[in-house]
C-alpha positions in Angstrom: -65.0 30.4 47.5 -63.8 28.2 50.2 -62.3 25.6 48.1 -60.1 28.0 45.9 -59.0 29.8 49.3 -58.0 26.7 50.8 -56.4 25.2 47.5 -54.1 28.4 47.4 -52.7 27.8 51.0 -51.8 23.9 50.2 -49.6 25.6 47.3 -48.1 28.4 49.6 -47.3 26.0 52.2 -45.1 24.0 50.0 -43.0 27.3 49.7 -42.6 27.9 53.7 -39.5 26.4 54.9 -41.0 25.4 57.8 -43.0 22.7 56.4 -39.0 20.8 55.1 -38.0 21.9 58.6 -40.6 20.3 60.6 -40.1 17.0 58.3 -36.2 16.0 57.8 -37.8 13.3 55.0 -39.3 16.1 53.3 -36.1 18.3 53.7 -33.7 15.1 51.8 -36.0 14.5 49.4 -36.1 18.5 48.2 -32.6 18.3 48.5 -32.1 15.1 46.4 -34.4 17.0 43.6 -32.2 19.9 43.9 -29.3 17.8 42.6 -30.5 15.8 39.8 -31.9 18.7 38.4 -28.4 20.6 38.8 -27.0 17.5 37.0 -29.4 16.7 34.6 -28.9 20.9 33.2 -25.3 20.5 33.9 -25.0 17.1 31.6 -27.3 19.0 29.0 -25.1 21.8 28.8 -21.8 20.3 28.4 -23.3 17.8 25.5 -24.1 21.2 24.1 -20.9 22.1 24.3 -19.1 19.2 22.9 -21.5 19.2 20.4 -20.4 22.7 19.3 -17.0 21.8 19.4 -16.7 18.7 17.2 -18.9 21.2 14.6 -16.5 23.5 15.1 -13.3 20.4 14.0 -15.7 19.1 11.5 -16.2 22.7 9.6 -12.4 23.6 9.8 -11.3 20.1 8.5 -13.7 20.7 5.7 -12.7 23.8 4.9 -8.8 22.6 5.3 -9.9 19.5 2.2 -11.4 22.4 0.4 -8.2 24.4 0.4 -6.4 21.5 -0.8 -9.0 21.0 -3.8 -8.5 24.3 -5.2 -5.1 23.6 -4.7 -5.3 21.2 -7.0 -7.5 22.5 -8.9 -5.3 25.4 -9.6 -2.6 23.2 -11.0 -0.1 23.8 -8.0 0.8 20.3 -7.8 1.1 20.0 -11.5 3.3 22.7 -11.8 5.6 20.8 -8.9 4.3 22.8 -5.7 3.2 21.1 -3.1 -0.1 22.3 -1.3 1.7 23.9 2.1 0.2 23.2 5.4 2.6 25.4 7.5 2.2 28.8 5.3 3.0 31.7 7.6 -0.1 33.8 7.8 -2.4 30.9 6.3 -4.9 28.7 8.3 -4.4 25.7 6.7 -1.1 25.1 9.2 -2.4 26.3 12.1 -5.7 24.2 11.6 -3.3 20.7 11.0 -1.4 21.9 14.3 -5.2 22.0 15.7 -6.4 18.9 14.7 -3.1 16.8 15.5 -4.4 16.6 19.2 -1.8 14.7 21.5 -4.4 11.5 21.8 -3.4 11.1 17.8 0.5 11.6 18.6 0.7 8.9 21.4 -1.4 6.3 19.1 1.0 6.7 16.1 4.0 5.7 18.8 2.2 3.4 19.8 1.4 1.7 16.2 5.4 2.5 15.3 6.5 0.3 18.3 4.1 -1.9 17.5 5.5 -2.6 13.9 9.2 -2.5 15.1 8.4 -5.3 17.8 6.8 -7.2 15.6 9.8 -7.0 13.1 12.0 -7.6 15.5 10.8 -10.7 16.6 11.3 -12.3 13.6 14.3 -14.3 14.0 18.1 -12.8 13.6 17.5 -10.9 10.5 14.0 -9.7 10.8 13.1 -12.7 8.4 9.4 -14.0 8.4 8.4 -17.2 8.8 5.8 -20.0 6.8 3.9 -21.1 9.7 3.7 -24.1 7.2 7.5 -25.1 6.8 9.4 -23.3 8.8 11.4 -21.4 6.4 11.4 -17.6 5.4 9.7 -16.6 2.3 11.6 -14.3 -0.1 8.7 -11.8 -0.8 8.2 -11.4 2.8 11.9 -10.6 3.7 12.4 -8.4 1.2 8.9 -6.3 0.6 9.0 -3.9 3.6 12.0 -1.8 2.3 10.0 0.8 1.2 7.7 1.0 4.0 10.5 1.3 6.5 13.1 3.4 5.2 9.6 6.2 4.8 9.2 5.5 8.3 12.7 6.5 9.4 12.9 9.4 7.4 9.7 10.9 8.1 11.0 10.2 11.8 13.9 10.8 12.4 14.7 7.1 13.8 17.0 5.3 12.2 16.0 2.0 13.4 13.2 0.8 11.1 15.5 1.2 8.2 18.9 -0.1 9.7 16.2 -3.3 10.0 15.4 -4.2 6.5 18.6 -3.2 4.8 20.4 -5.3 6.8 18.1 -7.6 5.3 19.1 -6.8 1.8 22.6 -6.9 3.1 22.7 -10.6 4.2 21.2 -11.4 1.0 24.0 -9.7 -1.1 26.4 -11.7 0.5 26.0 -14.8 -1.2 23.9 -12.9 -4.4 24.0 -15.7 -7.1 25.5 -14.8 -10.6 22.0 -14.5 -12.1 20.8 -12.6 -9.3 18.0 -15.7 -9.0 16.8 -16.3 -5.6 14.5 -19.4 -4.3 10.9 -18.7 -2.4 12.5 -20.4 0.2 15.4 -19.1 2.7 16.5 -20.1 6.0 17.7 -17.3 8.1 19.0 -19.2 11.4 22.6 -20.3 10.5 25.7 -17.5 10.8 25.0 -17.1 6.7 21.5 -17.1 5.1 20.9 -20.5 3.1 19.3 -20.6 0.0 16.4 -23.6 0.4 16.1 -25.7 -2.6 12.6 -24.5 -3.9 11.0 -22.9 -6.9 12.7 -19.7 -8.7 10.0 -17.5 -9.9 8.6 -14.1 -10.4 5.5 -15.1 -9.2 3.8 -15.8 -6.0 6.1 -15.4 -3.0 9.2 -14.1 -5.2 7.8 -11.5 -6.9 8.0 -8.2 -4.8 11.7 -8.9 -4.2 12.5 -7.8 -7.6 10.3 -5.1 -7.4 11.3 -3.5 -3.9 15.2 -4.0 -5.4 14.6 -1.7 -8.4 11.8 0.7 -6.0 14.3 1.3 -3.1 16.7 2.4 -5.9 14.0 4.9 -7.1 13.0 6.1 -3.5 16.3 6.8 -3.1 16.4 9.3 -6.1 18.6 7.0 -7.8 22.0 8.1 -5.5 25.3 6.0 -4.8 23.3 5.8 -1.3 21.5 3.3 -3.3 23.1 2.1 -6.0 23.9 -1.8 -4.4 19.8 -2.2 -4.9 20.3 -1.2 -8.5 23.2 -3.6 -8.7 21.3 -6.3 -7.3 18.5 -5.6 -9.6 20.4 -5.2 -13.3 22.2 -8.8 -11.7 18.3 -10.1 -11.4 17.0 -8.8 -14.5 20.0 -11.0 -16.4 18.6 -13.7 -14.7 15.2 -13.2 -15.8 16.4 -13.2 -19.3 17.1 -16.6 -18.9 13.9 -17.6 -17.6 12.0 -16.1 -20.8 10.8 -18.3 -23.6 8.4 -17.9 -26.4 5.0 -19.5 -27.6 4.3 -21.0 -31.2 2.9 -20.2 -33.2 1.8 -16.7 -31.8 5.4 -15.9 -30.1 4.0 -14.9 -27.1 6.7 -14.4 -24.4 6.6 -15.3 -20.7 8.2 -15.7 -17.9 9.1 -19.1 -16.8 9.9 -21.0 -13.0 13.1 -22.9 -12.0 13.6 -25.9 -10.0 17.1 -26.6 -10.0 18.0 -27.1 -13.6 14.4 -27.6 -14.9 12.3 -24.9 -16.5 8.8 -25.2 -15.2 6.4 -23.8 -18.8 4.3 -21.8 -16.4 3.3 -18.5 -15.6 1.1 -16.9 -13.1 -0.7 -13.8 -13.1 1.0 -12.0 -10.5 4.4 -12.0 -12.6 2.3 -9.8 -15.0 3.4 -6.8 -12.5 7.3 -8.0 -14.2 6.6 -5.5 -17.4 5.8 -2.4 -15.6 9.0 -3.0 -13.5 10.6 -3.7 -16.4 9.6 -0.5 -18.3 10.1 1.2 -15.1 13.8 0.2 -14.5 14.5 0.5 -18.3 15.4 4.1 -18.0 18.7 3.2 -16.0 20.1 1.4 -18.6 21.7 3.0 -21.6 20.1 3.5 -25.1 20.7 0.0 -26.3 19.9 -1.7 -23.3 17.3 0.4 -22.7 15.4 -0.1 -25.6 15.6 -4.0 -24.9 14.0 -4.1 -22.3 11.4 -1.8 -23.0 10.2 -4.1 -26.2 10.7 -7.1 -23.4 8.5 -5.5 -21.2 6.0 -4.5 -24.1 5.9 -8.5 -25.3 5.2 -9.3 -21.6 2.6 -7.3 -21.4 0.8 -8.7 -24.7 1.3 -11.9 -23.0 -0.6 -10.4 -19.8 -3.2 -8.9 -21.7 -3.9 -12.2 -23.6 -4.0 -13.4 -20.1 -7.5 -12.2 -20.3 -8.7 -12.1 -24.3 -8.4 -15.6 -23.9 -10.8 -16.8 -21.8 -14.8 -16.9 -22.3 -15.0 -14.2 -19.8 -12.5 -11.9 -20.9 -10.7 -12.3 -17.4 -7.4 -13.5 -16.4 -7.5 -17.4 -14.8 -4.6 -17.6 -11.8 -1.7 -19.0 -13.8 -1.0 -20.2 -17.6 0.9 -23.3 -19.0 2.7 -23.3 -22.4 3.5 -26.3 -24.6 5.2 -26.6 -27.5 2.3 -26.9 -30.5 0.0 -23.9 -27.9 0.5 -20.7 -27.1 -1.4 -20.9 -23.4 -3.6 -22.8 -21.5 -5.3 -21.3 -18.1 -4.0 -23.2 -15.6 -6.0 -22.7 -12.1 -9.2 -20.9 -13.4 -10.1 -18.9 -10.3 -9.9 -14.7 -10.9 -9.5 -12.8 -7.5 -9.6 -9.3 -9.5 -5.8 -9.4 -9.5 -4.0 -5.7 -9.8 -0.6 -6.9 -11.8 -1.8 -6.8 -15.7 -3.2 -3.1 -15.4 -0.3 -1.9 -13.1 1.9 -2.7 -16.0 -0.3 -1.0 -18.2 -0.3 2.1 -16.5 3.1 2.4 -16.4 3.6 1.6 -19.8 1.2 4.2 -21.0 2.8 7.0 -18.8 6.4 5.8 -20.0 5.5 5.3 -23.9 2.3 7.7 -24.4 0.8 4.7 -26.0 -2.6 5.1 -26.0 -2.8 1.0 -27.0 -2.6 0.2 -23.3 -5.1 2.4 -22.4 -7.7 0.6 -24.6 -6.5 -2.6 -23.3 -7.3 -1.8 -19.4 -10.7 -0.6 -20.8 -11.6 -3.7 -21.9 -10.3 -5.6 -18.8 -12.3 -2.8 -16.8 -15.3 -3.6 -18.5 -15.1 -7.6 -18.4 -14.9 -7.1 -14.6 -18.3 -4.7 -14.8 -19.8 -7.4 -17.0 -18.6 -10.8 -15.3 -18.1 -9.3 -11.3 -20.0 -6.1 -10.4 -23.0 -7.2 -7.8 -25.2 -5.0 -6.4 -23.1 -5.2 -3.4 -19.7 -4.5 -4.7 -17.9 -6.9 -7.2 -16.9 -10.2 -6.6 -14.3 -13.0 -8.1 -14.9 -15.9 -10.4 -14.6 -19.4 -9.2 -14.0 -20.1 -13.0 -13.3 -17.9 -15.8 -14.6 -20.6 -18.8 -17.9 -20.6 -16.9 -18.0 -17.3 -15.2 -19.3 -18.8 -11.9 -19.1 -15.8 -9.4 -17.4 -16.6 -5.8 -19.0 -14.3 -2.9 -15.9 -12.1 -2.0 -14.3 -9.1 -3.4 -10.4 -8.7 -2.1 -9.1 -6.0 -0.7 -6.2 -5.2 -3.5 -9.4 -4.4 -5.7 -9.7 -1.3 -4.3 -6.3 -0.6 -3.1 -4.4 -1.5 -6.3 -6.3 -2.7 -9.2 -9.3 0.2 -9.5 -6.5 2.9 -8.8 -4.3 1.9 -11.4 -7.3 1.8 -13.9 -8.1 5.2 -12.3 -4.7 6.4 -13.2 -4.4 5.0 -16.2 -7.0 7.5 -17.2 -5.7 10.6 -15.3 -2.7 13.4 -16.3 0.4 12.2 -15.8 0.9 15.2 -13.1 -1.7 13.0 -10.7 0.9 11.0 -8.6 3.6 12.1 -10.7 6.5 9.2 -11.3 9.6 11.3 -10.9 8.0 12.4 -7.2 6.5 9.2 -6.3 6.9 5.6 -6.3 4.2 3.2 -5.6 5.0 0.4 -3.1 3.7 -3.2 -3.8 0.3 -2.6 -2.3 -0.1 0.8 -5.1 0.3 2.9 -1.9 2.6 6.2 -3.3 5.8 7.0 -1.4 7.5 9.7 -1.8 11.3 10.0 -3.4 13.7 11.5 -1.0 17.1 12.3 -2.0 19.4 10.0 0.3 23.1 10.8 0.4 23.9 9.5 3.1 26.9 6.1 2.9 26.3 3.7 0.5 24.8 0.6 1.7 27.7 -1.6 3.5 28.6 -4.1 6.2 29.2 -0.4 8.7 26.0 1.6 7.4 23.7 0.5 9.0 24.6 2.2 12.1 24.5 5.5 10.9 23.2 6.3 7.4 19.7 7.7 7.9 21.6 9.7 10.4 23.7 11.3 7.8 21.0 11.4 5.1 18.9 15.0 4.7 15.1 13.5 6.6 12.3 14.5 4.5 10.1 15.6 7.2 6.3 15.5 7.0 3.8 18.7 7.3 2.9 19.2 11.1 0.0 18.0 12.6 1.9 -8.2 -3.0 2.7 -12.5 -2.4 1.1 -15.5 -2.2 -3.2 -16.0 -2.9 -3.3 -12.6 -1.1 -6.4 -13.5 1.0 
């Protein structure tokens, strides 16, 4: 009993303030313990509160996505009605505003400024330079128009459009009669100099011609973008001069030109051309339209046979054509390129011919058989042997699989009368341009005069 009372008395002494006042060290230790405990519980409460806020944001984002999915399922996009992010009385717009916090806005501005800074650092006319040769590459200099025009439309800031349209304006000053430009150009002088180099619809030339057409489509075919269409039609006359047909099978192909010499070689990269021709054929009168559409179908048949002519049923990087042979694979690797299935997608959409779906399915099955591995997909070092490499190119996801998916999707999924695909298969909204037609003086005020599209609140060599 004496021990129990003694133990109880010892416990109570720690509760007596005098125990601590007599010895300051004890008081300091008590204070430190109190501060530590307070900080610990405050930190736990803050973490719980932040966690709850994050859960709430995630829940709202999930609900927003569910709403958008329901709109798509209900066919609103099919009917041309776009999902409305800012309807009064609807929580969707409010959620978008809530999610678009100031930090995101600041970061977007930083990224846009970085884009402008990188573009402006190109010499004189926003020309990219080939580090190895000192000249600008055609496809580099003239394949940013869609993106920068769209950026100006969405921000209301004309500087982005002015930069890229100045490039087209400079190229148009000395545009050749056949509309065919070499892959290297020198912008360093008073006027653009076309450097003696290859003329091709393949590597380093391809997307220049593609963007002439697509900038016209992006502006909804108005007079303001008429220069793009005029230049494109001139270039297509030049393309016709490069078209040859093989013997005995009469495969149509687009050759390459160096000076007056025609090289009977065609890159798989140039297989974007059938889709481009089909897409642009509607801007001609009936006779010319049918002529270019027929050529597109012929070229697509050739590109499909790039695949069908190898043991793996996958295309090599390029092909050569001789007098007594149809086609021979040159560079024999396959790096999962999208250009052929891209053209099959356009031809199916524009003609309704299901043959193009069948060709696409055969190509897809060849990818599945030869390129699919446990961790993804890989290219082939040689389409004749099927030896694999160890790399999946980013454009396989961004373009190849996307076009294959769209090849089997309804027309209403990214309709071509509302969207135009850039050279990396990203859809960009078609916005009617009624600004002054591009001319030497138009660059200063063109964007400011057009009705801007406001967003809701809240391709080249190697492709390595």
